[in-house]
Steps between C-alpha positions, in 0.01 A plus 500: 500500500619316810709182474316172559463490885437171679303565816614276788671270244173463303462577136226428242462183294627667189841535656497120544399503863155377585494632859227744589611851583283519808674728742428687825342847507826643612700338210235611252500856626877534478513368138500741209282374212482609138125413499260453778175317422202573731294185512598138460196381323507353149580828319753612757686171493494489104655847483752411774588180323561679171700777641713249696605323172760774473776405750613860507197646693354421837125469561311511827134379542281612793182317573251575777421247770673236699771246395281194451715230354393162602153615595245241361232754437747688265677198357184300412302652209179334619521668837498853341129555593585429867687829512203716410389749765770375732701813589812295543493449124249732355491895491110454549438798267159499336359691209153628427283285260581590147241570233666271250468183726122475563514119479750460781289477817619473861403133501729433200785690665450299818495168294828595352656578831388180654646291219 
């Protein structure tokens, strides 16, 4: 395994440094990781967090989308529904109606989206 690598002077909180390890694409692509996690959702971040408890390994996380720190739609939980069907925030993928959800009508879905 690789030695603990601090990217651009950043390490994880386990190493007593609470700085975020957000780096440029160039820095990220030049770094060798022991583990690369694809997806920074809940599960991906939990896995990355657990792996990074070991100071002797390096972990990289890749998440799709733009860097949106400070965006009120992202930072405000109540604003979550405002991102639906907005291609700046939503992939806008749709699925066919499912047999096991007969009680979910388009009206209910619209009500959920409008908050």
